[in-house]
C-alpha positions as CSV (number, residue, x, y, z in Angstrom):
1,X,47.3,-28.5,-23.2
2,X,44.3,-26.7,-21.7
3,X,40.8,-28.2,-21.9
4,X,37.9,-26.2,-23.3
5,X,36.7,-25.6,-19.7
6,X,40.1,-24.5,-18.4
7,X,40.5,-22.2,-21.4
8,X,37.0,-20.7,-20.7
9,X,37.9,-20.1,-17.0
10,X,41.2,-18.5,-18.0
11,X,39.4,-16.2,-20.5
12,X,36.8,-15.2,-17.8
13,X,39.6,-14.4,-15.3
14,X,41.5,-12.4,-18.0
15,X,38.3,-10.4,-18.9
16,X,37.6,-9.7,-15.2
17,X,41.2,-8.4,-14.7
18,X,40.8,-6.2,-17.8
19,X,37.5,-4.9,-16.5
20,X,39.0,-4.2,-13.1
21,X,41.8,-2.0,-14.5
22,X,39.3,-0.2,-16.8
23,X,37.2,0.6,-13.7
24,X,40.3,1.9,-11.8
25,X,41.0,4.2,-14.8
26,X,37.4,5.4,-15.1
27,X,37.0,6.2,-11.4
28,X,39.8,8.8,-11.5
29,X,37.3,11.0,-13.3
30,X,34.9,11.1,-10.3
31,X,35.1,12.0,-6.6
32,X,36.9,9.4,-4.5
33,X,35.2,6.3,-3.2
34,X,35.7,2.6,-2.4
35,X,37.4,0.6,-5.3
36,X,34.7,-1.1,-7.4
37,X,34.8,-4.7,-8.5
38,X,34.0,-5.9,-12.0
39,X,30.3,-6.6,-12.6
40,X,29.3,-5.9,-8.9
41,X,30.8,-2.4,-8.5
42,X,30.5,-1.5,-4.8
43,X,27.7,-3.9,-3.9
44,X,30.1,-5.8,-1.7
45,X,31.0,-2.6,0.2
46,X,27.2,-2.0,0.6
47,X,26.7,-5.6,1.8
48,X,24.2,-6.0,-1.1
49,X,21.8,-3.5,0.4
50,X,21.3,0.2,0.2
51,X,21.4,1.2,3.9
52,X,21.4,4.7,5.2
53,X,23.9,4.0,8.0
54,X,26.3,2.3,5.6
55,X,26.2,5.4,3.3
56,X,27.1,7.6,6.3
57,X,29.9,5.2,7.4
58,X,31.4,5.4,3.9
59,X,31.4,9.2,4.1
60,X,33.6,9.0,7.2
61,X,36.3,7.4,5.1
62,X,35.8,9.0,1.7
63,X,34.4,12.4,2.5
64,X,30.9,14.0,2.1
65,X,31.0,13.7,-1.7
66,X,32.1,10.3,-2.9
67,X,31.4,7.8,-5.7
68,X,29.7,4.4,-5.6
69,X,29.6,2.1,-8.6
70,X,26.6,-0.1,-9.5
71,X,28.1,-2.4,-12.1
72,X,29.6,0.1,-14.6
73,X,27.3,3.0,-13.5
74,X,28.9,5.6,-11.2
75,X,26.7,7.3,-8.6
76,X,27.9,10.4,-6.7
77,X,26.6,10.4,-3.1
78,X,26.1,13.7,-1.3
79,X,26.4,13.3,2.5
80,X,25.6,15.8,5.3
81,X,23.6,19.0,5.3
82,X,26.2,21.2,3.7
83,X,27.0,18.8,0.8
84,X,23.3,18.1,0.0
85,X,22.3,21.8,0.2
86,X,25.2,23.0,-1.9
87,X,24.9,20.2,-4.3
88,X,21.2,20.6,-4.9
89,X,20.9,24.4,-4.8
90,X,24.2,26.0,-6.0
91,X,23.4,25.0,-9.7
92,X,19.9,23.6,-9.3
93,X,19.1,23.6,-13.0
94,X,22.3,21.6,-13.7
95,X,21.2,18.7,-11.4
96,X,17.5,18.7,-12.3
97,X,17.5,15.7,-14.5
98,X,16.1,12.3,-13.5
99,X,18.0,9.0,-13.9
100,X,15.5,6.8,-15.6
101,X,16.9,3.4,-14.5
102,X,16.0,0.1,-16.3
103,X,13.3,-0.8,-13.7
104,X,11.7,2.6,-13.6
105,X,11.8,2.9,-17.4
106,X,10.0,-0.5,-17.6
107,X,7.5,0.9,-15.0
108,X,6.7,4.4,-16.1
109,X,8.3,4.8,-19.5
110,X,9.9,8.1,-18.4
111,X,6.6,9.8,-18.3
112,X,4.6,11.6,-15.6
113,X,6.4,13.9,-13.1
114,X,8.5,11.9,-10.6
115,X,10.3,9.7,-13.1
116,X,10.3,12.1,-16.0
117,X,13.1,14.4,-17.1
118,X,13.9,17.3,-19.5
119,X,11.2,19.3,-21.2
120,X,8.4,16.8,-20.5
121,X,9.1,16.9,-16.8
122,X,9.1,20.7,-16.7
123,X,5.7,20.8,-18.5
124,X,4.0,18.2,-16.4
125,X,5.4,19.5,-13.1
126,X,4.4,23.1,-14.0
127,X,0.9,22.0,-15.0
128,X,0.6,19.8,-11.8
129,X,1.5,22.7,-9.5
130,X,-0.7,25.2,-11.3
131,X,-3.7,22.7,-11.2
132,X,-3.3,21.8,-7.6
133,X,-3.3,25.5,-6.7
134,X,-6.5,25.9,-8.7
135,X,-8.0,23.0,-6.7
136,X,-7.1,24.8,-3.5
137,X,-3.6,23.8,-2.5
138,X,-2.4,26.5,-0.1
139,X,-6.0,27.8,0.4
140,X,-8.9,27.2,2.7
141,X,-10.7,25.0,0.2
142,X,-8.2,22.2,0.3
143,X,-7.7,22.7,4.1
144,X,-11.4,21.9,4.5
145,X,-11.0,18.6,2.7
146,X,-8.1,17.7,5.1
147,X,-10.2,18.7,8.1
148,X,-13.1,16.6,6.8
149,X,-10.9,13.5,6.4
150,X,-9.3,14.1,9.8
151,X,-12.8,14.2,11.4
152,X,-13.7,11.0,9.7
153,X,-10.5,9.3,11.0
154,X,-11.4,10.4,14.5
155,X,-14.8,8.8,14.1
156,X,-13.2,5.5,13.0
157,X,-11.1,5.4,16.2
158,X,-14.2,6.4,18.3
159,X,-16.1,3.4,16.9
160,X,-13.3,1.1,18.0
161,X,-14.0,2.0,21.7
162,X,-10.4,1.6,22.8
163,X,-10.0,-1.9,21.2
164,X,-6.5,-2.6,19.9
165,X,-6.0,-1.8,16.2
166,X,-3.2,-1.6,13.7
167,X,-3.6,2.1,12.6
168,X,-1.9,1.6,9.2
169,X,-5.0,1.1,7.1
170,X,-7.2,3.9,8.7
171,X,-4.3,6.3,8.3
172,X,-3.6,5.4,4.7
173,X,-7.4,5.5,3.8
174,X,-7.9,8.9,5.3
175,X,-4.7,10.5,3.9
176,X,-5.2,9.0,0.4
177,X,-8.8,10.2,0.3
178,X,-7.5,13.8,0.3
179,X,-5.6,13.3,-2.9
180,X,-8.3,11.1,-4.4
181,X,-10.8,13.9,-3.9
182,X,-8.5,16.2,-5.8
183,X,-7.6,13.8,-8.6
184,X,-10.7,11.8,-9.1
185,X,-13.4,14.0,-7.6
186,X,-14.6,11.5,-5.0
187,X,-13.7,9.6,-1.8
188,X,-13.4,5.9,-1.3
189,X,-15.4,4.1,1.4
190,X,-13.5,2.0,3.9
191,X,-14.9,-1.2,2.4
192,X,-14.3,-0.4,-1.3
193,X,-12.8,-3.5,-2.9
194,X,-11.0,-1.4,-5.6
195,X,-9.4,0.8,-2.9
196,X,-8.1,-2.3,-1.1
197,X,-6.5,-3.5,-4.4
198,X,-4.8,-0.1,-4.9
199,X,-3.5,-0.2,-1.3
200,X,-2.1,-3.8,-1.8
201,X,-0.5,-2.7,-5.1
202,X,1.1,0.3,-3.5
203,X,2.5,-1.7,-0.5
204,X,4.0,-4.2,-2.9
205,X,5.7,-1.5,-5.0
206,X,7.2,0.3,-2.0
207,X,8.4,-3.0,-0.5
208,X,10.2,-3.9,-3.8
209,X,11.8,-0.5,-4.2
210,X,15.4,-0.7,-2.9
211,X,15.3,-4.4,-2.3
212,X,18.2,-6.7,-3.4
213,X,16.3,-8.0,-6.4
214,X,15.5,-4.3,-7.4
215,X,19.3,-3.6,-7.3
216,X,20.1,-6.7,-9.4
217,X,17.5,-5.5,-12.0
218,X,19.1,-2.1,-12.3
219,X,22.6,-3.7,-12.8
220,X,21.6,-6.7,-15.0
221,X,18.3,-5.7,-16.6
222,X,18.9,-7.9,-19.7
223,X,19.1,-10.9,-17.4
224,X,16.7,-10.3,-14.5
225,X,13.8,-9.1,-16.7
226,X,13.7,-12.5,-18.3
227,X,13.6,-14.4,-15.0
228,X,10.6,-14.9,-12.6
229,X,10.7,-13.0,-9.3
230,X,9.3,-10.1,-7.2
231,X,10.1,-7.6,-10.0
232,X,7.4,-9.2,-12.1
233,X,4.8,-8.7,-9.3
234,X,6.0,-5.1,-8.7
235,X,5.5,-4.2,-12.4
236,X,2.1,-5.9,-12.4
237,X,1.1,-3.9,-9.4
238,X,2.0,-0.7,-11.2
239,X,-0.2,-1.9,-14.0
240,X,-3.0,-2.2,-11.5
241,X,-2.6,1.5,-10.7
242,X,-2.4,2.4,-14.4
243,X,-5.4,0.4,-15.3
244,X,-7.5,2.1,-12.6
245,X,-6.3,5.5,-13.8
246,X,-7.3,4.7,-17.4
247,X,-10.8,3.7,-16.2
248,X,-11.1,7.0,-14.3
249,X,-10.0,8.9,-17.4
250,X,-12.6,7.1,-19.5
251,X,-15.3,7.8,-16.9
252,X,-14.5,11.5,-17.1
253,X,-14.4,11.5,-20.9
254,X,-17.8,9.8,-21.1
255,X,-19.2,12.3,-18.6
256,X,-17.8,15.2,-20.6
257,X,-15.5,18.1,-19.5
258,X,-17.6,20.5,-17.4
259,X,-17.3,24.3,-18.0
260,X,-15.7,24.6,-14.6
261,X,-13.4,21.6,-14.0
262,X,-14.0,19.8,-10.7
263,X,-10.9,17.7,-10.3
264,X,-7.3,17.2,-11.7
265,X,-8.5,14.9,-14.5
266,X,-11.0,17.5,-15.7
267,X,-8.3,20.1,-15.8
268,X,-5.9,17.8,-17.6
269,X,-8.5,16.7,-20.2
270,X,-9.3,20.3,-20.9
271,X,-5.6,21.0,-21.5
272,X,-5.3,18.0,-23.8
273,X,-8.2,19.4,-25.8
274,X,-6.4,22.7,-26.2
275,X,-3.1,21.3,-27.2
276,X,-4.3,18.4,-29.5
277,X,-3.6,20.4,-32.7
278,X,0.0,21.0,-31.9
279,X,2.8,19.2,-33.8
280,X,3.8,17.4,-30.6
281,X,1.0,17.6,-28.0
282,X,2.4,18.4,-24.5
283,X,-0.4,16.6,-22.8
284,X,-1.6,13.1,-23.7
285,X,-3.4,10.2,-22.0
286,X,-0.2,8.3,-21.2
287,X,1.3,11.2,-19.4
288,X,-2.0,11.7,-17.5
289,X,-2.0,8.1,-16.4
290,X,1.5,8.4,-15.0
291,X,0.9,11.8,-13.4
292,X,-2.2,10.3,-11.6
293,X,0.0,7.4,-10.4
294,X,2.6,9.8,-9.1
295,X,0.0,11.9,-7.3
296,X,-1.7,8.9,-5.8
297,X,1.6,7.2,-4.7
298,X,3.3,10.4,-3.5
299,X,0.1,11.8,-1.9
300,X,-0.8,8.7,0.0
301,X,2.2,6.6,1.1
302,X,4.6,9.3,2.5
303,X,2.1,11.2,4.7
304,X,0.3,8.1,6.0
305,X,3.7,6.4,6.8
306,X,4.9,9.5,8.7
307,X,1.7,9.5,10.8
308,X,2.1,5.8,11.4
309,X,5.6,6.5,12.8
310,X,4.1,9.5,14.8
311,X,1.6,7.3,16.7
312,X,4.4,4.8,17.4
313,X,6.6,7.6,18.9
314,X,3.7,8.9,21.0
315,X,3.2,5.4,22.5
316,X,7.0,5.1,23.2
317,X,7.1,8.6,24.6
318,X,4.0,9.1,26.7
319,X,5.4,12.2,28.4
320,X,5.7,14.0,25.0
321,X,2.2,12.8,24.1
322,X,0.9,14.4,27.4
323,X,2.7,17.7,26.7
324,X,1.1,17.9,23.2
325,X,-2.4,17.2,24.7
326,X,-2.0,19.9,27.4
327,X,-1.0,22.5,24.8
328,X,-4.0,21.5,22.6
329,X,-6.4,21.7,25.5
330,X,-5.1,25.1,26.7
331,X,-5.0,26.7,23.3
332,X,-7.9,25.1,21.3
333,X,-10.3,23.5,23.6
334,X,-12.2,20.3,22.8
335,X,-14.4,21.0,19.8
336,X,-13.5,23.7,17.3
337,X,-12.0,22.8,13.9
338,X,-8.2,22.7,13.8
339,X,-6.6,24.6,11.0
340,X,-3.1,24.8,9.7
341,X,-2.7,28.4,10.9
342,X,-3.1,27.1,14.5
343,X,0.5,25.7,14.3
344,X,1.6,29.3,15.1
345,X,-0.2,29.1,18.5
346,X,0.9,25.5,19.1
347,X,4.7,25.6,19.1
348,X,5.2,22.4,21.0
349,X,2.8,20.4,18.8
350,X,4.3,21.9,15.7
351,X,7.8,20.9,16.9
352,X,6.6,17.3,17.6
353,X,5.2,17.0,14.1
354,X,8.5,18.3,12.6
355,X,10.5,15.9,14.8
356,X,8.3,13.0,13.7
357,X,9.3,13.8,10.1
358,X,13.0,14.3,11.0
359,X,13.4,11.2,13.1
360,X,11.3,8.8,11.0
361,X,13.2,10.0,7.9
362,X,10.9,7.8,5.7
363,X,12.6,8.7,2.3
364,X,16.2,8.2,3.5
365,X,17.8,8.7,0.1
366,X,16.4,11.3,-2.3
367,X,15.4,10.1,-5.8
368,X,18.5,10.0,-8.0
369,X,19.2,13.2,-10.0
370,X,21.1,13.4,-13.2
371,X,23.3,16.2,-14.5
372,X,21.7,17.8,-17.6
373,X,25.0,19.5,-18.5
374,X,28.6,19.6,-17.5
375,X,28.9,21.3,-14.1
376,X,30.9,21.6,-10.9
377,X,29.7,19.9,-7.7
378,X,31.4,20.9,-4.5
379,X,34.6,21.6,-6.4
380,X,34.6,18.4,-8.5
381,X,34.0,18.7,-12.3
382,X,31.0,16.5,-13.2
383,X,30.0,15.5,-16.7
384,X,26.6,15.6,-18.2
385,X,24.7,12.4,-17.6
386,X,26.3,11.7,-14.2
387,X,23.9,10.4,-11.5
388,X,23.7,12.3,-8.2
389,X,22.1,10.9,-5.1
390,X,21.4,13.1,-2.0
391,X,21.6,11.2,1.2
392,X,18.6,12.8,3.0
393,X,19.2,10.7,6.1
394,X,22.6,12.2,6.6
395,X,21.0,15.7,6.6
396,X,18.3,14.8,9.1
397,X,20.8,13.0,11.3
398,X,23.7,15.4,10.8
399,X,25.5,15.7,14.2
400,X,26.7,19.2,13.2
401,X,23.1,20.4,12.8
402,X,21.1,18.5,15.5
403,X,21.9,18.4,19.2
404,X,20.8,14.7,19.6
405,X,20.4,13.4,16.1
406,X,19.7,9.8,17.1
407,X,17.1,10.6,19.7
408,X,13.4,11.7,19.3
409,X,13.7,15.2,20.6
410,X,11.1,17.9,19.8
411,X,13.5,20.4,21.4
412,X,15.4,20.4,18.1
413,X,12.6,22.8,16.9
414,X,12.2,25.0,20.1
415,X,14.2,27.8,21.5
416,X,14.9,28.3,25.2
417,X,11.5,30.1,25.6
418,X,9.6,27.3,24.0
419,X,9.0,29.1,20.7
420,X,9.0,27.2,17.5
421,X,12.2,27.7,15.4
422,X,12.5,26.5,11.8
423,X,15.8,24.7,11.0
424,X,17.7,24.9,7.7
425,X,18.7,21.3,7.9
426,X,15.1,20.1,7.9
427,X,14.9,18.8,4.4
428,X,12.5,15.8,4.3
429,X,11.1,17.2,1.0
430,X,14.5,17.4,-0.6
431,X,15.8,20.7,-2.2
432,X,16.4,22.4,-5.5
433,X,14.2,22.1,-8.6
434,X,13.1,18.6,-7.7
435,X,11.7,19.5,-4.3
436,X,8.4,17.7,-3.6
437,X,5.5,19.5,-5.4
438,X,3.1,18.4,-2.7
439,X,5.1,19.8,0.2
440,X,2.4,22.3,1.4
441,X,-0.3,19.6,1.2
442,X,1.8,17.2,3.2
443,X,2.6,19.7,5.9
444,X,-1.1,20.7,6.2
445,X,-2.2,17.0,6.4
446,X,0.4,16.0,9.0
447,X,-0.3,18.9,11.4
448,X,-4.2,18.7,11.1
449,X,-4.4,14.9,11.4
450,X,-1.9,14.7,14.2
451,X,-3.4,17.5,16.2
452,X,-7.0,16.1,15.8
453,X,-5.9,12.6,16.9
454,X,-4.1,13.7,20.0
455,X,-6.8,16.1,21.0
456,X,-9.4,13.3,20.9
457,X,-7.4,10.3,22.1
458,X,-4.5,9.0,24.3
459,X,-2.7,6.3,22.4
460,X,-1.4,3.3,24.5
461,X,-0.1,-0.2,23.9
462,X,-2.6,-3.0,24.2
463,X,-2.8,-4.7,27.6
464,X,0.0,-7.1,28.2
465,X,2.3,-5.6,25.5
466,X,5.3,-3.9,27.0
467,X,7.8,-3.7,24.1
468,X,7.4,-2.3,20.6
469,X,9.9,-2.5,17.7
470,X,11.1,1.0,16.6
471,X,13.6,-0.2,14.0
472,X,12.5,0.5,10.4
473,X,11.8,-1.9,7.6
474,X,13.8,-0.8,4.5
475,X,12.0,-0.4,1.2
476,X,10.9,2.5,-1.0
477,X,10.0,4.2,2.3
478,X,11.1,3.3,5.8
479,X,8.2,1.6,7.4
480,X,7.6,0.7,11.1
481,X,7.1,-3.0,11.9
482,X,3.4,-3.6,12.2
483,X,2.0,-2.7,15.6
484,X,-1.3,-2.2,17.4
485,X,-2.4,0.6,19.7
486,X,-5.5,1.4,21.7
487,X,-7.0,4.8,21.1
488,X,-8.5,5.8,24.5
489,X,-11.1,8.6,24.2
490,X,-10.1,11.6,26.3
């Protein structure tokens, strides 16, 4: 006769077998993919990590549209330029939803822009784009802010007098001050204690995103949320950002809304005042808090990390650095302000900036989309509520689109005469209705900051250092391993 323990084990095995056959039946409704296991789904196939190269390897076996299972949740992966482009742009409205996963729901409550969906997302995004344009995005006014911060960054490196420095903080500080000026109406000083707290919170959040514990949280939220661990720290760090945003909102309210709004918070508060009498106000303080967080995180981390990779690539490729400097010297000279329009006269520099974005590939998988209605995706019928994930790395490293995808090669963006050529497969900002709303600002920042730095300095490794790690650290964005450089004035 079976003991209670033996009976329990038999029951568990029976339930797992039942779950296994249920999964096999369910997966027939989706594009092909590796066979999922009960509870774990395809985590074993992914080696319990979400790695860009593993996703591309699976595509070799299962095709450029395939399904991975995270527990009982199927996720359709799009791989390669053609699959990502067609999947995101053929029926863009159909795949414009956002999967609000358990962790991100706990973090942002489905509000703001990045993690919102449906009508609320459309309203917040439309207002965000309109307001950023009012504040100068795409115009000379905003470009002047970028030039100002780039000039300040040059001064920071000048004061170091060639001493070794990890450029991560100076880059983040200067880049984030552009978005801070737009959102809050002022800049942070280098020594500001609050700013350092915001940076620390941001770094913790991006390190946690995509980690093993993050994946466990998404699969077993009912269990992991009750346990101690890095997820608790990540959520508390998001609360740090939210708390700061609320303080800024209160400061603006106490000051009063000016007749001519000066920053994003002013514009939003004015809109809140207009819509407060509606049955369901479109704009409220909670949404404003999460929109501020989205703008700060999105407007700081991505551009500063890309530049961090850029300086690393210049140190590793001194011949490319020298070619950029020769072009800058020949076309611009040593002193005049560099503007975004100059990229047209600086094809090689422009190509290098684009190649930094392509090769660093800092957001290697686009934020998951969700089908908002039944649709067809690359010939497969897909039901409403299905999660779609574009593998951006597979686009930027697609061997059918790039001559040397795994090499840093500015020639990817140059023709035989040395003229700059745009490439359709250059999709670091994603595609479709969820394309990055700060794309123009990011492009302006990257070009102006990079050109200013290379005109003023030659970047070298510190004395005695001969090797530098160019492999990424995986997280919410792909980060370089910390490194130091010497900025030698030219």
